[in-house]
C-alpha positions, -999 to 999 in steps of 0.1 A, spaced: 141 -2 -241 160 3 -208 141 -16 -182 136 -1 -148 155 -19 -120 132 -27 -90 136 -46 -58 104 -60 -42 107 -62 -4 84 -83 18 88 -117 1 76 -143 10 46 -123 22 15 -128 1 12 -93 -14 49 -89 -21 49 -123 -37 19 -115 -59 36 -82 -70 68 -101 -77 51 -127 -98 35 -100 -120 68 -80 -122 87 -110 -135 63 -111 -164 64 -73 -171 89 -62 -198 92 -28 -182 111 -41 -153 143 -58 -143 136 -75 -110 167 -77 -88 168 -111 -72 169 -100 -36 142 -90 -11 144 -75 24 124 -98 47 116 -101 84 138 -114 112 115 -144 116 122 -157 81 148 -185 82 149 -196 45 177 -180 26 160 -182 -8 125 -180 -22 121 -196 -56 94 -185 -81 91 -191 -118 126 -206 -119 140 -174 -103 157 -175 -69 151 -145 -48 177 -142 -20 161 -131 12 178 -105 33 172 -104 70 176 -71 89 209 -81 106 226 -84 72 209 -58 50 234 -31 54 263 -51 40 243 -69 13 226 -37 0 259 -19 -2 273 -48 -23 242 -48 -46 246 -11 -51 282 -15 -62 270 -40 -89 237 -25 -100 238 12 -90 204 25 -78 169 11 -83 133 16 -73 124 -2 -41 89 -15 -37 79 -21 -1 52 -46 9 66 -57 42 49 -53 76 34 -23 94 59 -27 123 88 -23 98 77 7 79 95 35 96 127 16 101 127 5 65 120 41 53 150 54 73 171 27 58 160 35 22 167 72 28 201 65 43 210 43 13 195 67 -13 170 42 -25 138 58 -39 109 37 -28 72 30 -34 56 23 0 26 1 -4 26 -12 32 0 4 54 3 13 91 33 27 109 38 64 119 28 81 87 38 116 98 73 103 107 74 84 74 67 116 54 92 136 75 119 110 69 116 113 32 114 151 32 147 153 51 164 129 26 180 131 -8 154 108 -24 117 110 -36 91 84 -27 56 74 -35 36 67 -4 0 56 -5 -24 36 18 -38 19 -14 -22 12 -47 -54 2 -65 -59 30 -91 -96 27 -92 -100 29 -55 -76 58 -53 -97 76 -79 -128 69 -58 -110 84 -28 -101 115 -49 -138 119 -57 -147 117 -20 -120 142 -12 -133 166 -38 -168 162 -24 -157 168 12 -137 199 1 -165 213 -21 -195 204 0 -185 206 36 -210 192 61 -231 178 33 -240 148 55 -242 167 88 -267 149 111 -262 115 94 -246 85 112 -219 64 96 -210 27 97 -177 15 82 -171 -23 78 -139 -36 63 -128 -72 58 -93 -83 49 -75 -116 51 -67 -130 86 -30 -121 84 -35 -84 78 -22 -68 110 -36 -33 109 -69 -16 101 -72 -7 65 -54 25 55 -81 31 29 -108 30 55 -90 54 77 -85 78 49 -123 76 42 -129 86 78 -113 119 72 -135 127 42 -166 118 61 -155 139 90 -152 169 66 -187 160 52 -201 166 87 -201 132 103 -182 127 136 -164 93 134 -130 80 145 -108 52 133 -116 32 164 -153 31 152 -143 11 121 -156 -25 123 -127 -47 113 -133 -84 103 -105 -109 102 -123 -141 110 -125 -164 79 -156 -182 91 -175 -149 95 -162 -136 62 -175 -167 45 -209 -170 62 -219 -135 72 -201 -115 44 -204 -140 15 -168 -137 6 -158 -165 -18 -137 -192 0 -109 -190 -26 -104 -153 -17 -105 -156 21 -67 -155 20 -66 -123 0 -94 -97 -3 -105 -62 6 -142 -57 11 -153 -22 23 -188 -9 30 -196 27 40 -232 32 51 -247 66 59 -282 70 75 -302 102 81 -312 112 116 -348 103 110 -338 69 94 -356 76 61 -325 80 39 -296 56 35 -265 59 12 -241 30 7 -207 32 -9 -190 -2 -14 -159 -16 -31 -151 -53 -29 -118 -65 -41 -111 -103 -45 -74 -113 -48 -44 -90 -52 -41 -84 -89 -56 -49 -87 -26 -37 -67 1 -47 -92 -10 -22 -119 -10 8 -96 23 -3 -80 40 -6 -113 26 28 -125 40 42 -93 74 27 -99 75 41 -134 64 75 -122 90 75 -94 117 65 -119 108 96 -139 110 118 -108 145 105 -100 157 113 -135 143 148 -131 164 152 -100 135 153 -75 146 147 -39 131 150 -4 96 149 -18 66 126 -11 43 118 -40 9 102 -37 -11 79 -60 -31 109 -71 2 123 -84 8 90 -102 -27 91 -117 -22 126 -129 14 119 -139 
């Protein structure tokens, strides 16, 4: 079996490292031992499972990536970096003809899509790589499209809790806002209650202490105008294992699109699930 070459960017970040650990154990992939990292990272190498991953800072990425391409050809890039780096990274990937899976949330999403659409590569871009949550979102999207204004007159509360180091509001929560808007509820991203305090997460939310450094708990609560009816949608994710499966499916899917000659096209996780 010809293994798919991948490079996982964002090491030594928690999500990128979790994805890397699982990828090293997955026979479908050949993990290239490099990772684009942030300018604040000073260590040249990150070692995991007896594998040395050489960390590439922004000021040297152009030269090093060109050298790697000469040796390895092309590969599928998996990006779990930082919201502030998304758009610059995407422009770099497109300039270097590196198809990518963007699992990082935040950034200018419109610009992100436009960058790919003007390029010679395809990409999978999604605010959430967890397949089951993506499927839940698809059901919400179907409901919003099929039953517009179903919850008109209801009020909405969205509470999301992630590890302290997550810099932005959950992309999944923001996507859900759009569906609830179509279902008739006025609500904005600024109305989302965001929790990043570990002590509150442990005492008020009941999140297990071992997962304070990596979790995604979301609650969507709808209440009728007369306060007699309440609907609650909830998904609580402990750890980061759920994201690996979807990310790897996305990488496989994108590799097939590259071999088909797709270019300048953005795919979603719904495409991956259907793929």
